[in-house]
C-alpha positions as MATLAB code, in Angstrom:
seq = 'MKMTRTRAAITGLLAAFTVSGGLASGAVQASATVQASAATSAAALPAVDMEATVLAAQIDPRRADDTLTPGAKASVLAVERALQARNLLDARWVDGYFGTETVSAYAAYQRSLGYTGLAANGMPGTTSLTKLGQNRFTVAHKIGPGAKVQRNGYTVDARTQAMLTEAERLLGFKLVLSQGSYNPGGDSSSAGTHDGGGVVDISVTGMSAATRTSVARALRQVGFAAWVRNPNQGDWPWHVHAAAISDTDLSTQAQHQTGDYYLGLNGLANRGPDDGPRIAIHTWEEYQRTH';
ca = [
     -22.991    5.112  -75.211;
     -19.172    5.281  -74.310;
     -19.743    8.428  -71.991;
     -22.778    6.567  -70.300;
     -20.218    3.519  -69.503;
     -17.856    5.910  -68.262;
     -20.202    7.718  -66.023;
     -21.553    4.492  -64.614;
     -17.898    3.333  -63.827;
     -16.860    6.414  -62.080;
     -20.526    6.386  -60.080;
     -19.623    2.451  -59.030;
     -16.352    3.504  -58.021;
     -17.411    6.257  -55.763;
     -20.017    4.131  -54.372;
     -17.222    1.390  -53.551;
     -14.868    3.880  -51.905;
     -17.849    5.455  -49.944;
     -18.799    1.661  -48.505;
     -14.838    0.776  -48.027;
     -14.386    4.237  -46.445;
     -17.285    3.831  -44.178;
     -16.044    0.266  -43.331;
     -12.471    1.628  -42.559;
     -13.871    4.496  -40.450;
     -15.940    2.099  -38.581;
     -12.916   -0.142  -37.826;
     -11.016    2.402  -36.507;
     -13.996    3.477  -34.403;
     -14.352    0.097  -33.116;
     -10.656   -0.185  -32.324;
     -10.720    3.119  -30.582;
     -13.598    1.702  -28.396;
     -11.682   -1.242  -27.536;
      -8.756    0.670  -26.591;
     -10.793    3.053  -24.419;
     -12.791    0.197  -22.693;
      -9.300   -1.677  -21.979;
      -7.703    1.607  -20.710;
     -10.958    2.373  -18.452;
     -10.858   -1.287  -16.884;
      -7.067   -0.868  -15.896;
      -7.752    2.567  -14.480;
     -10.713    0.934  -12.736;
      -8.309   -1.474  -10.717;
      -6.543   -0.926   -7.507;
      -2.807   -0.036   -8.028;
      -0.019   -1.796   -5.884;
       2.736    0.482   -4.713;
       5.640   -2.071   -5.338;
       8.092    0.057   -3.265;
       5.982    0.077   -0.425;
       5.101   -3.624   -0.479;
       8.985   -4.657   -1.023;
       9.703   -2.424    1.728;
       6.849   -4.289    4.090;
       8.407   -7.970    3.086;
      11.549   -6.786    4.629;
      10.689   -4.939    7.974;
       7.430   -6.871    9.005;
       8.615  -10.432    9.452;
      11.412   -8.907   11.766;
       9.087   -7.186   13.963;
       8.151   -8.204   17.681;
       4.535   -7.015   17.160;
       2.184   -6.768   14.346;
       2.752   -2.960   13.512;
       2.258   -2.338    9.923;
       4.678   -0.534    7.718;
       3.395    2.979    6.835;
       2.075    3.491    3.366;
       2.054   -0.165    2.838;
      -1.208   -1.519    4.130;
      -3.329   -1.240    0.910;
      -1.034   -2.757   -1.366;
       0.029   -5.471    0.727;
      -3.812   -6.554    1.525;
      -4.239   -6.462   -2.432;
      -1.403   -8.947   -2.537;
      -2.587  -10.881    0.209;
      -6.024  -11.156   -1.351;
      -4.514  -12.437   -4.384;
      -2.645  -15.022   -2.741;
      -5.601  -16.132   -0.977;
      -7.669  -16.325   -4.132;
      -4.914  -19.024   -4.971;
      -5.246  -20.905   -1.972;
      -1.766  -19.936   -0.884;
      -2.615  -18.117    1.958;
      -5.214  -18.460    4.835;
      -7.714  -15.754    5.185;
      -6.405  -15.211    8.790;
      -3.303  -13.728    7.397;
      -4.817  -11.222    5.141;
      -4.265   -8.326    7.170;
      -1.956   -5.747    5.561;
       0.901   -7.201    7.361;
       3.653   -8.732    5.256;
       4.790  -11.072    7.996;
       6.314  -14.613    7.704;
       3.311  -16.298    6.381;
       2.700  -14.066    3.783;
       6.514  -14.216    2.614;
       6.162  -18.059    2.737;
       2.898  -17.748    0.717;
       4.489  -15.683   -2.003;
       7.588  -17.637   -2.184;
       5.134  -20.605   -2.893;
       3.505  -18.530   -5.573;
       6.989  -17.858   -7.223;
       7.556  -21.524   -6.952;
       4.361  -22.078   -8.804;
       5.673  -19.968  -11.646;
       8.599  -22.145  -11.734;
      11.159  -19.888  -10.154;
      13.886  -21.104   -8.187;
      16.469  -19.732   -5.602;
      16.631  -15.931   -5.571;
      13.600  -15.666   -7.773;
      11.805  -17.565   -5.558;
      12.573  -15.736   -2.266;
       9.551  -14.237   -1.363;
      10.016  -10.911   -1.871;
       7.676   -9.413   -4.876;
       9.794   -9.095   -8.024;
       8.140   -6.898  -11.154;
       7.279   -9.766  -13.220;
       5.685  -12.083  -10.568;
       3.692   -8.865   -8.782;
       2.374   -8.253  -12.334;
       1.275  -12.006  -13.194;
      -0.409  -12.045   -9.600;
      -2.435   -8.736  -10.183;
      -3.678   -9.823  -13.567;
      -7.312   -8.388  -13.649;
      -7.004   -7.646   -9.656;
      -4.779   -4.767   -9.628;
      -1.895   -2.705  -11.578;
       1.618   -2.360  -10.231;
       3.068    1.199   -9.788;
       6.525    2.499   -8.587;
       8.310   -0.472  -10.089;
      11.668   -1.361   -8.809;
      14.374   -3.889   -9.793;
      17.991   -4.870   -9.219;
      18.945   -4.489  -13.012;
      21.487   -6.391  -14.920;
      24.805   -7.937  -13.379;
      27.849   -5.797  -13.813;
      31.549   -6.022  -12.499;
      32.952   -3.761  -10.130;
      36.710   -4.069   -8.873;
      36.512   -7.726  -10.170;
      33.539   -8.515   -8.231;
      29.679   -9.135   -9.309;
      27.074   -6.598   -8.344;
      23.534   -5.397   -9.935;
      23.197   -2.322  -11.751;
      20.958   -0.623   -8.981;
      23.975   -1.357   -6.776;
      26.455    0.152   -9.005;
      24.594    3.366   -9.326;
      24.028    3.515   -5.443;
      28.006    3.069   -4.802;
      28.903    5.582   -7.529;
      26.604    8.298   -5.918;
      28.009    7.280   -2.283;
      31.587    7.951   -3.911;
      30.397   11.616   -5.071;
      29.200   12.315   -1.622;
      32.381   11.207   -0.077;
      34.809   12.651   -2.892;
      36.800    9.457   -3.190;
      36.460    6.206   -4.915;
      35.295    2.938   -2.436;
      37.034   -0.286   -3.261;
      35.001   -3.630   -2.455;
      36.560   -6.565   -0.783;
      33.647   -8.550   -1.543;
      30.482   -8.402   -3.828;
      27.050   -9.937   -4.329;
      25.982  -13.068   -5.968;
      28.613  -15.022   -3.797;
      26.922  -18.055   -2.503;
      29.376  -19.911   -0.259;
      32.183  -17.470   -0.805;
      32.893  -16.449    2.764;
      31.172  -18.444    5.519;
      31.477  -16.045    7.908;
      28.790  -13.811    5.967;
      26.149  -16.124    7.053;
      24.687  -15.746    3.400;
      24.105  -12.332    3.253;
      26.327  -12.016   -0.033;
      24.256  -14.915   -1.496;
      22.260  -12.706   -3.547;
      22.369   -9.158   -4.833;
      22.508   -5.788   -3.187;
      25.192   -6.711   -0.715;
      28.932   -5.419   -0.666;
      31.843   -5.336    1.800;
      33.995   -2.136    1.616;
      37.832   -2.283    2.162;
      38.649    0.359    4.796;
      42.455   -0.404    4.733;
      44.368    2.622    5.540;
      41.336    4.618    6.793;
      40.904    6.415   10.147;
      37.749    5.606   12.471;
      36.381    8.741   10.963;
      36.603    7.957    7.657;
      35.047    4.826    8.310;
      32.178    6.117    9.786;
      31.574    8.657    7.037;
      31.727    5.964    4.519;
      29.021    4.223    6.480;
      27.004    7.425    6.559;
      27.420    8.050    2.919;
      26.211    4.455    2.150;
      23.251    5.206    4.298;
      22.443    8.182    2.775;
      21.996    6.710   -0.821;
      19.995    3.919    0.544;
      22.088    1.163    2.119;
      21.713   -0.700    5.309;
      25.439   -0.061    6.380;
      27.572   -1.026    9.259;
      31.408   -0.553   10.249;
      32.052   -4.046   11.060;
      35.444   -4.942   13.410;
      37.091   -8.249   14.393;
      35.492   -8.234   17.747;
      32.173   -8.751   16.050;
      33.082  -11.978   13.868;
      35.543  -13.709   12.082;
      36.318  -10.950    9.843;
      38.589   -7.993    9.280;
      37.661   -4.126    9.786;
      35.426   -3.204    6.819;
      31.854   -1.664    6.045;
      29.104   -3.674    5.340;
      26.410   -2.672    3.186;
      23.061   -4.084    2.179;
      20.862   -2.258   -0.417;
      17.358   -1.496    0.877;
      14.661   -2.942   -1.354;
      16.947   -4.894   -3.661;
      14.635   -7.645   -4.737;
      17.562   -9.994   -5.431;
      18.689   -9.705   -1.780;
      19.080  -13.249   -0.011;
      16.555  -14.191    3.041;
      19.617  -13.125    5.329;
      20.164   -9.938    3.795;
      16.507   -9.238    3.769;
      16.680   -9.585    7.738;
      19.422   -7.202    7.587;
      17.575   -4.371    6.074;
      14.317   -5.057    7.938;
      16.608   -4.906   11.174;
      18.125   -1.601   10.340;
      14.678   -0.074    9.987;
      14.128   -1.372   13.567;
      17.166    0.238   14.961;
      19.284   -2.983   15.043;
      22.982   -3.617   14.024;
      21.987   -6.480   11.411;
      23.964   -8.885   13.282;
      22.721  -12.317   14.526;
      22.667  -11.005   18.128;
      20.149   -8.063   17.130;
      21.714   -5.558   18.979;
      21.414   -1.760   18.640;
      22.511   -0.084   15.546;
      25.947    1.168   16.389;
      26.231    3.185   13.047;
      25.724    6.845   12.164;
      22.116    7.941   12.632;
      20.239    9.454    9.716;
      16.737    9.493    8.386;
      16.346    6.219    6.607;
      15.317    5.980    3.092;
      15.718    3.999   -0.187;
      17.393    4.478   -3.406;
      14.253    5.341   -5.115;
      13.538    7.825   -2.353;
      16.958    9.406   -2.428;
      16.759   10.259   -6.036;
      13.642   11.745   -5.804;
      14.696   14.211   -3.645;
      18.335   14.688   -5.078;
];
């Protein structure tokens, strides 16, 4: 009798184990199915190239015509359609051209998220772009300014710091800042270009004309829109002015400078021809991919 009860108990335990094991296996399979379904849904969404979109947001508003920024049309269209769906952009501006109307619409969208100041500058940032694309598109080639850091007693962002460090490596000597970023109202002659991130002035004290040009060239090589500035152009001493292309913290004025740089202009209010060293223009991210 004792043996029979023991066998019955063992049989019951085995049955329970079989059932629970089946339930666990089913749960795992169900979880895997949900994850696979989510992955499939994400894969089915179009991808917005953030690098191309941000570049278009700088260049397109400065164009005299409606030429599209190469490689950006599909991504900009996806962004514009999402803005239109939120009643922030009229259908006639959904054209793949990230002009002033799209910039204004994107800034309005950023404000709707509670953003102010630089965070609502009309240039797509990773967080706002990801939220805008929810169930509509994914975001590829994400970029951002990084944390604020100190350099020569001035504030810059981590992306700008890395770019300056690489320019120094190319030059073989250290660069000294005479003005940093995030400096609203700090220098009235700067016309707001230093209000946000990505913009610095380089001291050229003791440099020859050739060395000043070399500094501007090295800065351009790593992804800055950079020019040697002289006292005849404005109320400032000789210096090299540099704005990091596609820094998403750029002030509106600095965005205009980087856009003008792509269009062969000097980044000044007179929108004269570019007077700096000519090189192939590229962003910091493009430079990193080839070096």
